[in-house]
DRENLUM-199655 format. One record per residue (C-alpha): chain; x, y, z; residue number from 1; residue in one letter. Coordinates in pm, 1 decimal. Each point is the difference from the previous one (the first is absolute). Example, Ala and Ser with C-alpha at 12.3 -4.5 7.8 and 13.67 -1.06 7.14 Angstrom:
(A (1230.0 -450.0 780.0) 1 A)
(A (137.0 344.0 -66.0) 2 S)
This chain:
(A (-23.2 -1.2 0.1) 1 M)
(A (139.3 344.3 -97.8) 2 P)
(A (162.2 187.2 285.8) 3 V)
(A (-174.4 304.3 -50.3) 4 L)
(A (-329.2 -185.6 -15.4) 5 N)
(A (75.2 -129.4 372.4) 6 R)
(A (125.8 312.8 139.9) 7 S)
(A (-180.9 236.3 223.2) 8 V)
(A (-62.7 224.1 -310.2) 9 L)
(A (-237.3 -204.8 -186.2) 10 Y)
(A (-230.2 -33.1 295.3) 11 Y)
(A (29.6 347.3 82.3) 12 L)
(A (-109.7 83.9 -316.4) 13 A)
(A (-308.0 -218.0 -9.0) 14 I)
(A (-79.2 142.2 349.2) 15 A)
(A (33.9 345.7 -127.9) 16 L)
(A (-269.2 -45.3 -290.2) 17 V)
(A (-217.0 -178.3 250.9) 18 Q)
(A (10.0 312.0 226.2) 19 G)
(A (-82.1 227.3 -319.6) 20 A)
(A (-283.7 -202.0 -80.8) 21 L)
(A (-137.0 -14.5 353.3) 22 L)
(A (55.5 393.4 30.2) 23 L)
(A (-251.2 17.6 -314.0) 24 T)
(A (-246.8 -231.2 163.5) 25 F)
(A (-10.7 256.9 270.4) 26 I)
(A (40.9 355.6 -173.6) 27 H)
(A (-191.3 -108.4 -302.6) 28 Y)
(A (-374.8 135.7 -67.4) 29 R)
(A (-58.5 -304.6 -223.9) 30 N)
(A (-55.4 -269.2 278.2) 31 P)
(A (-44.6 -257.5 -250.9) 32 V)
(A (317.6 77.4 -141.9) 33 L)
(A (175.5 22.7 333.2) 34 A)
(A (-149.6 -353.9 73.1) 35 V)
(A (140.7 -108.4 -308.8) 36 F)
(A (355.3 137.6 41.5) 37 C)
(A (-8.0 -149.9 373.2) 38 A)
(A (-53.1 -366.1 -116.8) 39 T)
(A (237.6 34.3 -274.8) 40 L)
(A (254.3 115.9 251.3) 41 A)
(A (-62.4 -267.0 225.4) 42 L)
(A (-70.2 -301.2 -240.6) 43 V)
(A (292.8 56.2 -221.5) 44 G)
(A (231.4 137.0 236.7) 45 G)
(A (17.2 -282.4 204.7) 46 I)
(A (32.2 -246.8 -281.5) 47 N)
(A (272.3 179.9 -114.4) 48 L)
(A (169.6 7.5 342.6) 49 Q)
(A (-72.1 -360.9 14.1) 50 L)
(A (146.5 -105.5 -318.3) 51 L)
(A (304.0 242.4 -6.0) 52 G)
(A (214.5 -32.6 -285.0) 53 G)
(A (-193.6 -350.6 -145.3) 54 A)
(A (-280.2 296.5 -125.9) 55 V)
(A (194.9 0.8 -311.0) 56 R)
(A (7.6 -348.5 -72.2) 57 Q)
(A (-233.7 -159.2 -260.5) 58 R)
(A (-255.0 284.0 -20.8) 59 G)
(A (-84.4 -52.2 411.6) 60 T)
(A (-18.1 389.5 -13.7) 61 W)
(A (-323.3 -3.6 -250.3) 62 L)
(A (-157.6 -233.2 264.7) 63 L)
(A (74.6 224.6 284.8) 64 V)
(A (-148.5 296.1 -218.2) 65 A)
(A (-303.0 -209.0 -85.1) 66 G)
(A (-96.2 -96.5 352.5) 67 L)
(A (80.4 341.6 123.9) 68 A)
(A (-248.8 180.9 -273.0) 69 L)
(A (-269.5 -282.4 61.2) 70 L)
(A (-14.3 63.9 375.6) 71 M)
(A (44.0 361.9 -36.2) 72 A)
(A (-289.9 18.5 -255.5) 73 S)
(A (-221.1 -211.6 215.0) 74 V)
(A (49.4 238.3 320.7) 75 S)
(A (-95.5 296.5 -201.1) 76 A)
(A (-281.2 -153.6 -151.2) 77 W)
(A (-128.8 -122.6 344.1) 78 L)
(A (62.3 340.1 151.4) 79 Y)
(A (-193.7 181.2 -249.9) 80 A)
(A (-287.0 -199.2 59.0) 81 Q)
(A (-4.3 39.5 362.5) 82 S)
(A (271.6 128.7 200.1) 83 A)
(A (-182.8 -148.5 313.9) 84 D)
(A (-189.0 -304.3 -156.6) 85 G)
(A (21.6 -350.1 76.9) 86 W)
(A (225.4 -113.9 -275.7) 87 L)
(A (238.4 270.7 39.4) 88 W)
(A (55.0 -73.4 375.7) 89 M)
(A (45.9 -417.0 -82.7) 90 R)
(A (246.0 114.8 -274.8) 91 W)
(A (264.5 123.4 257.1) 92 I)
(A (54.8 -334.1 126.7) 93 P)
(A (-91.5 -195.8 -319.9) 94 A)
(A (250.9 199.5 -147.2) 95 S)
(A (280.1 -131.7 244.9) 96 L)
(A (-75.4 -342.1 -82.7) 97 V)
(A (24.2 57.5 -390.9) 98 L)
(A (288.2 185.7 27.9) 99 A)
(A (166.1 -315.4 223.4) 100 Y)
(A (-107.8 -248.7 -255.5) 101 I)
(A (97.0 214.4 -306.1) 102 G)
(A (362.2 85.6 124.3) 103 A)
(A (79.5 -389.4 63.2) 104 A)
(A (-80.6 -56.2 -383.7) 105 F)
(A (172.7 281.1 -79.6) 106 I)
(A (348.2 -63.2 204.0) 107 L)
(A (-20.7 -351.3 -145.8) 108 S)
(A (-11.1 119.5 -352.2) 109 W)
(A (338.2 66.7 -95.4) 110 P)
(A (142.1 -325.6 116.3) 111 T)
(A (-288.6 -206.9 -185.3) 112 R)
(A (74.8 -320.3 -214.6) 113 D)
(A (-121.6 94.3 -312.8) 114 G)
(A (-352.0 134.4 34.4) 115 N)
(A (-39.0 -206.9 330.5) 116 R)
(A (44.7 137.5 315.8) 117 L)
(A (195.0 -222.1 258.9) 118 R)
(A (-196.4 -94.0 317.2) 119 Y)
(A (316.4 47.4 237.1) 120 Q)
(A (2.6 355.5 -136.1) 121 D)
(A (-319.2 81.7 88.2) 122 L)
(A (-7.7 -168.7 326.3) 123 Y)
(A (295.0 175.7 107.7) 124 Q)
(A (-95.6 360.9 -105.7) 125 H)
(A (-348.8 -81.1 127.8) 126 A)
(A (132.1 -30.1 353.9) 127 W)
(A (282.3 222.8 -14.0) 128 N)
(A (-190.0 306.7 -133.0) 129 N)
(A (-217.9 -23.3 326.4) 130 A)
(A (309.5 26.8 218.9) 131 F)
(A (203.9 266.4 -228.8) 132 I)
(A (-310.2 209.8 23.6) 133 V)
(A (-63.9 -57.6 354.0) 134 L)
(A (399.6 83.0 85.3) 135 L)
(A (-40.7 333.5 -196.5) 136 A)
(A (-324.4 87.2 200.8) 137 L)
(A (225.5 -67.3 315.7) 138 L)
(A (280.7 234.8 -150.8) 139 V)
(A (-237.1 239.1 -69.3) 140 T)
(A (-136.5 27.4 352.8) 141 L)
(A (330.3 -9.2 167.9) 142 A)
(A (132.9 323.1 -216.3) 143 F)
(A (-341.1 186.8 58.1) 144 W)
(A (18.6 -51.9 363.9) 145 L)
(A (359.8 104.8 23.0) 146 L)
(A (-107.2 325.1 -192.9) 147 L)
(A (-286.8 36.2 236.9) 148 W)
(A (231.3 -42.0 301.6) 149 L)
(A (230.5 296.3 -190.1) 150 C)
(A (-315.0 227.4 -41.0) 151 G)
(A (-92.5 -36.7 374.4) 152 R)
(A (313.4 46.6 144.4) 153 L)
(A (59.3 354.4 -203.3) 154 F)
(A (-379.4 67.1 122.3) 155 T)
(A (136.9 -31.8 341.2) 156 I)
(A (271.4 253.2 -87.6) 157 L)
(A (-252.0 259.1 -131.2) 158 G)
(A (59.9 -77.0 -351.8) 159 A)
(A (-332.3 -187.6 -143.3) 160 P)
(A (97.2 49.8 -357.1) 161 V)
(A (155.1 -331.0 -47.2) 162 L)
(A (-290.3 -162.1 136.6) 163 S)
(A (-230.7 190.1 -202.7) 164 D)
(A (201.4 -103.8 -324.5) 165 I)
(A (3.2 -359.6 72.0) 166 F)
(A (-385.1 -5.1 73.4) 167 A)
(A (-66.2 182.5 -319.1) 168 S)
(A (-155.3 -160.6 -268.7) 169 L)
(A (255.1 81.1 -284.6) 170 E)
(A (284.7 -130.7 210.1) 171 F)
(A (-184.6 -351.9 85.3) 172 I)
(A (-61.9 -29.7 -391.2) 173 C)
(A (356.1 27.6 -98.5) 174 V)
(A (169.8 -178.7 302.3) 175 C)
(A (-220.9 -276.5 70.3) 176 L)
(A (47.2 -138.5 -342.6) 177 P)
(A (382.3 53.3 52.9) 178 I)
(A (7.9 -211.2 304.6) 179 F)
(A (-230.1 -272.4 -121.2) 180 F)
(A (220.0 -43.5 -330.6) 181 S)
(A (302.2 -27.2 237.5) 182 L)
(A (-169.1 -262.0 207.9) 183 G)
(A (-83.4 -197.4 -345.3) 184 I)
(A (385.8 34.2 -95.3) 185 R)
(A (76.3 -118.4 353.0) 186 M)
(A (-201.1 -314.2 -39.8) 187 G)
(A (102.2 -105.3 -357.7) 188 R)
(A (356.4 55.9 108.1) 189 Q)
(A (-46.9 -243.0 285.1) 190 N)
(A (-132.0 -324.5 -133.9) 191 D)
(A (117.2 -207.5 271.2) 192 K)
(A (-195.6 189.3 304.1) 193 A)
(A (-320.0 12.2 -260.0) 194 I)
(A (66.1 -361.1 -69.7) 195 G)
(A (44.3 -94.4 380.8) 196 L)
(A (-324.9 174.0 56.8) 197 L)
(A (-199.4 -173.1 -280.2) 198 R)
(A (145.4 -330.0 149.4) 199 N)
(A (-91.5 107.8 363.6) 200 V)
(A (-376.5 40.8 -154.2) 201 L)
(A (-4.1 -326.4 -179.0) 202 L)
(A (118.8 -198.5 299.3) 203 T)
(A (-302.0 152.4 180.1) 204 V)
(A (-207.2 -110.9 -267.3) 205 C)
(A (162.4 -352.3 -9.1) 206 R)
(A (-141.7 -28.6 378.2) 207 Y)
(A (-322.1 154.8 -24.9) 208 L)
(A (-130.2 -189.7 -324.5) 209 L)
(A (-53.2 -338.2 156.1) 210 P)
(A (-190.8 178.7 313.9) 211 L)
(A (-207.5 182.7 -283.6) 212 C)
(A (-56.5 -322.2 -169.5) 213 S)
(A (-92.9 -190.2 291.6) 214 L)
(A (-266.6 278.3 91.7) 215 I)
(A (-143.3 -3.4 -385.5) 216 A)
(A (-48.9 -387.4 31.2) 217 V)
(A (-146.0 16.3 351.8) 218 V)
(A (-240.6 270.5 -103.8) 219 F)
(A (-132.0 -207.5 -310.8) 220 T)
(A (-34.7 -311.4 189.2) 221 L)
(A (-209.4 192.0 277.7) 222 A)
(A (-219.7 107.3 -290.7) 223 L)
(A (-102.9 -357.5 -45.3) 224 A)
(A (-143.7 -3.3 371.3) 225 V)
(A (-125.5 346.8 30.4) 226 T)
(A (-116.5 29.7 -329.6) 227 G)
(A (27.4 293.1 -258.9) 228 V)
(A (-278.2 221.5 140.1) 229 A)
(A (189.6 177.0 275.7) 230 P)
(A (212.3 164.7 -283.1) 231 I)
(A (-289.6 149.1 -170.7) 232 F)
(A (-200.9 114.7 268.3) 233 N)
(A (316.3 243.1 98.3) 234 T)
(A (72.9 334.8 -161.7) 235 G)
(A (366.8 -33.8 -28.1) 236 Y)
(A (69.7 -383.2 -98.9) 237 S)
(A (137.2 97.7 -349.0) 238 T)
(A (296.6 241.7 153.7) 239 S)
(A (89.1 -256.9 253.2) 240 I)
(A (37.9 -299.6 -280.7) 241 L)
(A (171.8 239.8 -215.6) 242 L)
(A (268.5 66.9 279.8) 243 C)
(A (38.3 -343.1 46.7) 244 L)
(A (62.6 -116.1 -334.1) 245 V)
(A (209.5 324.3 -62.2) 246 G)
(A (216.0 -84.9 308.8) 247 S)
(A (16.7 -375.8 -136.5) 248 T)
(A (162.6 109.3 -347.7) 249 L)
(A (194.5 273.5 105.3) 250 F)
(A (182.0 -240.5 236.2) 251 L)
(A (1.7 -280.1 -256.4) 252 L)
(A (185.3 245.2 -224.7) 253 N)
(A (249.7 111.6 266.7) 254 G)
(A (74.8 -375.4 53.4) 255 V)
(A (25.0 -69.5 -393.2) 256 F)
(A (223.2 286.7 -61.0) 257 Q)
(A (147.3 -34.7 -322.5) 258 D)
(A (-93.8 -346.1 -62.3) 259 G)
(A (351.4 -132.7 -56.7) 260 E)
(A (13.0 -217.7 279.1) 261 H)
(A (-224.9 -190.0 235.8) 262 D)
(A (-156.5 161.3 311.2) 263 A)
(A (162.9 -270.6 215.7) 264 G)
(A (-290.6 -95.3 189.9) 265 Y)
(A (-37.8 -351.8 149.4) 266 A)
(A (-249.5 -188.2 -201.7) 267 R)
(A (-294.9 33.9 273.9) 268 P)
(A (7.2 371.3 -7.3) 269 L)
(A (0.9 -5.4 -396.5) 270 K)
(A (-317.0 -223.5 31.3) 271 L)
(A (-138.9 254.9 233.7) 272 L)
(A (79.0 276.6 -258.0) 273 V)
(A (-118.7 -147.0 -282.3) 274 N)
(A (-336.5 -121.6 209.7) 275 A)
(A (-47.7 396.8 57.4) 276 S)
(A (38.4 95.7 -359.8) 277 L)
(A (-280.7 -276.6 -83.2) 278 V)
(A (-198.8 210.5 253.3) 279 C)
(A (45.4 355.5 -150.5) 280 L)
(A (-246.0 -55.3 -315.6) 281 P)
(A (-242.4 -111.5 209.0) 282 L)
(A (9.9 305.3 259.6) 283 L)
(A (11.7 224.6 -274.3) 284 M)
(A (-345.4 -163.2 -149.5) 285 A)
(A (-147.1 38.6 323.9) 286 L)
(A (113.7 394.6 7.2) 287 A)
(A (-135.0 41.0 -349.8) 288 C)
(A (-330.7 -132.7 102.8) 289 Y)
(A (-11.7 182.3 306.1) 290 S)
(A (46.9 323.1 -186.5) 291 S)
(A (-223.5 -110.3 -282.6) 292 W)
(A (-288.0 -30.8 297.3) 293 L)
(A (70.1 340.6 85.8) 294 R)
(A (-23.0 141.5 -343.3) 295 I)
(A (-301.9 -213.3 -56.1) 296 D)
(A (-197.4 136.3 276.1) 297 Q)
(A (153.1 371.8 31.9) 298 Y)
(A (114.8 76.0 -326.6) 299 G)
(A (352.8 76.4 -167.8) 300 L)
(A (220.7 255.0 180.1) 301 T)
(A (338.5 108.8 -66.7) 302 P)
(A (118.7 -182.0 328.3) 303 Q)
(A (-164.5 -331.6 -121.2) 304 R)
(A (149.3 73.5 -379.1) 305 F)
(A (334.6 2.2 110.6) 306 L)
(A (-20.3 -277.8 248.5) 307 A)
(A (-102.0 -214.7 -316.7) 308 M)
(A (285.8 99.2 -188.2) 309 L)
(A (224.6 -93.8 287.8) 310 L)
(A (-134.8 -341.3 69.0) 311 I)
(A (27.7 -46.4 -391.7) 312 G)
(A (368.6 60.6 4.1) 313 I)
(A (28.1 -176.3 332.1) 314 A)
(A (-176.2 -317.2 -144.4) 315 L)
(A (198.3 -1.3 -309.0) 316 V)
(A (330.3 26.4 220.4) 317 H)
(A (-153.5 -295.6 222.0) 318 S)
(A (-68.0 -210.5 -287.1) 319 L)
(A (342.2 57.1 -149.6) 320 A)
(A (151.1 -113.5 360.7) 321 A)
(A (-214.5 -285.4 -24.0) 322 L)
(A (130.6 -120.7 -340.6) 323 W)
(A (345.5 64.0 113.3) 324 A)
(A (-19.6 -274.3 280.3) 325 I)
(A (-27.7 -269.5 -261.5) 326 R)
(A (278.1 -261.1 0.5) 327 P)
(A (294.1 -83.3 -233.8) 328 R)
(A (150.4 351.2 36.5) 329 Q)
(A (352.4 91.2 -10.6) 330 A)
(A (-42.6 246.1 275.3) 331 V)
(A (-309.4 -10.6 275.0) 332 W)
(A (-273.0 250.8 -162.0) 333 L)
(A (239.7 57.2 -303.8) 334 G)
(A (-294.9 130.7 -208.4) 335 S)
(A (-52.3 297.5 203.3) 336 L)
(A (299.8 145.1 -192.8) 337 R)
(A (-226.0 16.3 -297.4) 338 R)
(A (-332.1 117.3 152.7) 339 S)
(A (142.1 246.5 245.2) 340 N)
(A (109.3 221.6 -268.3) 341 P)
(A (-345.5 2.8 -186.2) 342 L)
(A (-192.0 9.0 317.4) 343 I)
(A (195.1 327.8 65.1) 344 A)
(A (-54.2 145.4 -350.1) 345 L)
(A (-362.1 -81.2 28.8) 346 L)
(A (-31.8 183.1 344.6) 347 S)
(A (175.9 291.0 -164.3) 348 F)
(A (-242.2 0.3 -293.3) 349 V)
(A (-322.8 -34.4 209.5) 350 V)
(A (91.6 247.3 253.7) 351 L)
(A (89.4 258.0 -251.7) 352 M)
(A (-338.9 -68.4 -157.6) 353 L)
(A (-191.2 69.6 290.1) 354 V)
(A (105.4 352.7 1.1) 355 F)
(A (-87.2 36.8 -364.6) 356 T)
(A (-373.1 3.5 -147.0) 357 P)
(A (50.3 -372.6 -75.0) 358 V)
(A (-57.3 -130.8 344.4) 359 L)
(A (-97.7 292.0 181.1) 360 N)
(A (-175.1 -126.3 314.0) 361 P)
(A (-195.1 300.4 37.4) 362 L)
(A (-151.2 -38.5 -370.6) 363 T)
(A (-79.4 -344.8 80.5) 364 Y)
(A (-161.5 43.8 317.5) 365 S)
(A (-205.3 315.9 -91.0) 366 A)
(A (-132.3 -211.9 -311.8) 367 T)
(A (-85.9 -289.9 241.1) 368 N)
(A (-180.6 200.3 269.4) 369 Q)
(A (-217.0 129.8 -296.8) 370 M)
(A (-97.1 -335.7 -176.4) 371 E)
(A (-105.2 -151.2 345.1) 372 R)
(A (-218.3 289.7 62.9) 373 L)
(A (-154.5 12.6 -354.6) 374 L)
(A (-39.0 -418.4 3.8) 375 S)
(A (-184.6 28.9 363.1) 376 G)
(A (305.0 -167.7 183.7) 377 R)
(A (28.8 286.2 231.7) 378 T)
(A (-314.5 181.3 98.4) 379 S)
(A (-75.4 386.4 -37.8) 380 A)
(A (3.3 25.2 359.4) 381 D)
(A (346.6 -181.2 78.6) 382 A)
(A (159.2 169.5 -290.7) 383 F)
(A (300.8 214.5 140.2) 384 D)
(A (-13.2 293.6 -202.0) 385 A)
(A (249.2 209.2 178.8) 386 R)
(A (258.7 -302.3 -52.8) 387 A)
(A (-41.2 21.2 -376.4) 388 L)
(A (11.9 388.5 -23.3) 389 R)
(A (299.3 67.6 242.3) 390 Y)
(A (204.4 -346.3 51.7) 391 R)
(A (28.7 -114.0 -375.9) 392 L)
(A (168.7 307.2 -138.1) 393 G)
(A (-104.2 116.6 -379.1) 394 K)
(A (-153.1 -327.3 -78.8) 395 P)
(A (-222.2 16.2 280.6) 396 G)
(A (-73.3 360.9 -78.7) 397 I)
(A (-101.4 -84.0 -350.2) 398 E)
(A (-223.2 -307.4 104.4) 399 Q)
(A (-142.1 248.3 256.7) 400 F)
(A (-115.1 242.0 -284.8) 401 E)
(A (-123.4 -267.4 -207.2) 402 R)
(A (-218.3 -157.0 252.0) 403 L)
(A (-161.3 332.8 130.7) 404 S)
(A (-49.2 66.4 -384.6) 405 R)
(A (-172.7 -328.3 -38.8) 406 L)
(A (-198.0 46.0 365.7) 407 V)
(A (-144.4 347.8 -167.0) 408 K)
(A (-84.4 -135.7 -302.9) 409 E)
(A (-190.0 -278.8 156.5) 410 G)
(A (173.5 -304.8 -179.4) 411 Q)
(A (77.0 -213.7 270.4) 412 I)
(A (-137.6 -186.7 290.5) 413 L)
(A (-369.4 56.6 103.4) 414 D)
(A (-163.2 344.0 131.2) 415 A)
(A (56.9 -67.1 374.8) 416 S)
(A (354.1 -127.9 -29.0) 417 S)
(A (117.6 306.4 -198.2) 418 R)
(A (-189.1 234.9 233.5) 419 E)
(A (238.8 -155.8 267.0) 420 L)
(A (321.1 -27.5 -219.0) 421 L)
(A (-57.7 375.7 -116.2) 422 A)
(A (14.4 98.0 382.2) 423 D)
(A (310.4 -220.0 39.0) 424 R)
(A (171.4 199.5 -307.0) 425 L)
(A (-110.8 334.5 114.8) 426 L)
(A (135.1 -67.8 356.6) 427 E)
(A (324.5 -114.9 -176.8) 428 A)
(A (28.4 301.6 -236.9) 429 E)
(A (261.2 318.4 93.5) 430 P)
(A (-160.9 341.6 118.9) 431 V)
(A (126.5 137.5 -325.3) 432 S)
(A (-198.2 -275.3 -220.4) 433 M)
(A (-315.5 -9.6 208.8) 434 S)
(A (-290.8 178.4 -156.6) 435 P)
(A (-152.6 100.7 308.7) 436 R)
(A (24.4 321.0 160.9) 437 E)
(A (213.5 53.7 281.2) 438 Y)
(A (-137.3 4.8 365.2) 439 G)
(A (-184.0 -211.8 208.0) 440 P)
(A (-310.0 -185.7 -181.5) 441 K)
(A (-289.3 -120.5 186.3) 442 L)
(A (-259.3 -237.9 -162.0) 443 E)
(A (-350.7 15.7 187.6) 444 W)
(A (-170.2 -340.0 13.8) 445 I)
(A (-381.2 122.9 42.4) 446 G)
(A (-61.6 412.9 60.0) 447 P)
(A (263.7 219.3 72.4) 448 A)
(A (-66.2 259.9 317.7) 449 P)
(A (-34.1 372.1 -128.4) 450 E)
(A (318.8 102.9 131.1) 451 D)
(A (210.0 -290.6 -120.0) 452 S)
(A (247.1 217.4 -160.2) 453 A)
(A (114.7 85.5 346.2) 454 Q)
(A (120.5 -307.6 38.9) 455 M)
(A (275.1 16.3 -278.7) 456 L)
(A (193.4 218.2 218.8) 457 N)
(A (22.9 -218.6 295.5) 458 L)
(A (386.0 -99.2 62.5) 459 T)
(A (-64.2 -385.9 11.5) 460 L)
(A (-197.4 1.5 -301.9) 461 I)
(A (255.5 180.8 -197.3) 462 E)
(A (253.5 -229.5 99.4) 463 S)
(A (-236.1 -329.8 -15.0) 464 Q)
(A (-175.4 88.2 -333.5) 465 C)
(A (237.5 184.8 -223.3) 466 G)
(A (103.6 -280.2 -241.2) 467 S)
(A (-258.2 -253.2 -32.3) 468 S)
(A (-280.0 171.2 160.9) 469 G)
(A (-242.4 -121.6 271.7) 470 C)
(A (-360.0 -108.9 51.3) 471 A)
(A (-242.2 172.4 191.0) 472 A)
(A (-330.9 -94.6 168.9) 473 W)
(A (-233.8 171.5 192.5) 474 Q)
(A (-108.8 -226.4 308.3) 475 V)
(A (-135.2 85.2 372.5) 476 D)
(A (245.7 -187.0 219.7) 477 L)
(A (-125.8 155.9 339.9) 478 D)
(A (-381.7 -32.0 -47.1) 479 D)
(A (-35.8 373.8 33.3) 480 D)
(A (-199.3 75.3 -300.2) 481 G)
(A (330.6 176.6 -146.3) 482 V)
(A (217.1 -187.6 -271.0) 483 N)
(A (356.4 -46.8 22.8) 484 E)
(A (222.0 -75.5 -304.1) 485 V)
(A (195.6 -329.3 -27.9) 486 L)
(A (313.3 66.3 -216.9) 487 V)
(A (177.0 -282.2 -153.0) 488 V)
(A (329.9 31.5 -184.8) 489 P)
(A (-4.9 -161.3 -341.0) 490 K)
(A (383.0 -72.3 -21.5) 491 H)
(A (86.1 -374.8 31.7) 492 E)
(A (235.5 34.2 340.0) 493 Y)
(A (-284.1 155.2 175.0) 494 S)
(A (-113.8 -191.1 317.6) 495 T)
(A (-190.0 259.8 192.7) 496 S)
(A (-322.3 223.4 -46.6) 497 A)
(A (-58.0 348.3 140.9) 498 F)
(A (-307.9 144.5 146.2) 499 V)
(A (-91.5 364.2 -32.2) 500 Y)
(A (-281.6 185.8 230.0) 501 A)
(A (-139.9 364.5 -15.3) 502 R)
(A (121.1 190.7 303.8) 503 H)
(A (-105.1 359.7 56.5) 504 E)
(A (-105.7 35.7 -369.6) 505 G)
(A (312.8 -165.2 -155.6) 506 F)
(A (126.1 -329.5 -64.2) 507 W)
(A (265.5 -163.7 197.3) 508 R)
(A (201.5 -326.9 10.9) 509 D)
(A (-193.1 -180.0 292.3) 510 Y)
(A (132.9 -383.1 -13.5) 511 A)
(A (231.3 -248.7 -181.6) 512 R)
(A (-118.9 -352.4 -93.1) 513 V)
(A (265.4 -271.2 -26.0) 514 D)
(A (28.3 -349.9 -91.9) 515 G)
(A (-221.4 52.5 -340.5) 516 I)
(A (186.5 -209.5 -213.1) 517 G)
(A (27.3 185.6 -311.9) 518 T)
(A (-194.3 277.2 -84.7) 519 G)
(A (-120.6 -129.3 -318.8) 520 R)
(A (-184.6 -270.3 156.3) 521 A)
(A (-168.8 247.7 247.7) 522 L)
(A (-108.4 210.6 -293.8) 523 I)
(A (-158.6 -275.6 -181.4) 524 E)
(A (-204.3 -95.1 316.1) 525 Q)
(A (-96.7 334.8 35.5) 526 I)
(A (-115.5 11.4 -336.9) 527 R)
(A (-164.5 -326.1 10.7) 528 A)
(A (-185.2 96.1 326.7) 529 G)
(A (114.9 -297.1 199.8) 530 T)
(A (225.3 207.9 250.7) 531 L)
(A (-174.8 -43.5 317.3) 532 K)
(A (3.5 259.5 314.9) 533 L)
(A (44.7 -153.6 336.8) 534 A)
(A (-80.2 133.4 330.4) 535 K)
(A (256.4 -28.5 294.0) 536 P)
(A (-118.3 -327.8 238.9) 537 R)
(A (112.3 217.3 302.9) 538 Y)
(A (-29.2 369.7 100.5) 539 K)
(A (320.2 185.1 80.1) 540 T)
(A (94.8 189.3 281.6) 541 L)
(A (25.0 400.3 -17.0) 542 V)
(A (225.1 113.7 318.9) 543 I)
(A (71.3 393.6 14.3) 544 D)
(A (-160.5 58.6 -347.9) 545 G)
(A (230.3 -264.3 -172.3) 546 R)
(A (-138.8 -305.9 -122.3) 547 E)
(A (208.5 -323.3 18.8) 548 L)
(A (22.8 -281.7 -213.4) 549 G)
(A (-43.1 -367.4 72.7) 550 M)
(A (190.0 -319.3 -157.8) 551 M)
(A (-175.4 -305.7 114.8) 552 P)
(A (253.1 -290.5 75.6) 553 Y)
(A (-16.9 -305.2 -274.8) 554 P)
(A (-275.7 -257.1 139.5) 555 Q)
(A (151.8 -356.1 79.9) 556 R)
(A (-180.2 -299.1 -45.4) 557 D)
């Protein structure tokens, strides 16, 4: 490797370019272009640092440029869609996984045999990159803590200028990439230290795999006794099963290493691991069925969509591991050398497509929820219009607007369901989209009192009846011949109604009725005439002009 490329100057040059691009991210007025530049700096810069002089070999720089431009373009597109949206927030951790997979393949490209990457190179870079980046982060933290200490020391002496400089965004964007780049260089130049850390971790995998395999086998056997019903009755069985299968596969690959040598397990331990690999496809099938039950009951959501994709990838990996235990192989589990790279590429492609219109979880979820409503699988009363409008991004808004149009045109459902759905949609609309006027709204069931307009100025009615409105009903609650007014909020989270009475010619809030269930149900009872008034069984006490309440004890049999 040329001396200049291994020198500090090579890494400093990359770090300075990264710093310039990060400064663009902070100061440029176009945030989309700023996100593009920042992603380009991080992905491209780190790959160049990990490659060193090998970036010029066999067109490797084209792969680096392609990966960096691809991830930068997706980052900018997602940020333009919604800076605080569901996809953008998931893209941040997903991009780390994508960059990790892509870096392993790119670093293995210069040493490939013809057009085929060598598995030992993929194995080495996949494990080494994690430790090199970890070392670089520790070096960056050490440098930063020393600068922080320097700034605090001079602050004690009455010169806080250094502390202010070190805390400025410009200084951070320039210096942190330099420290990180030097840390990458240290990791690449200390192959023995990185190899030692890798061997320590792989030794841990060697000891943990039999225990994890035993857990998988015992759990699978326990299902034969208890049945699979307990799995489907929980709301987290899919994530637990994915963790068990993922842990087993991770430890298995840690023990398999580059596949050049036998793992060194005794025959009983190999049989135990083989038995656990037989169980993995069954466990993934149960996880798939469990997720499908949730989707069939409640519809598709972005989380369930991602869960199904992860289950699919884990199932493919489990089947490949099951195929690897077949006999008459030169090395135990030797076929993993062929399947692991293909599964890694499959994971990269699927994960990337999730953040494109091809496999957009928001689009699929919004379409599924709409289809369930139109087909009658989800009733109008159970339909969550707020989730469609606010939790499914742009596709959810488009389906929400389409649904509102269909309801107004009367093209779907029956009349009563359309009326109920229209109320739900109206509640979910933002204030700017609502056709209603601002201020509280009272819908009178029966005749309204002559001075009902005065009630709109009451503070409690303004706060409770300003969005969805309230239903109001005149009723004589104290048998004095003068009607009071029962006000029931229409919003779906209401659990209380309010009683208003005249006092000295003005309406005043008098009492609150809790535990009504839902406001909609109470309003329907009033309209249907099924709401009954009940007198108290026992009279109460008045002491010094104050009326005491009475709460009877529950009766025992």
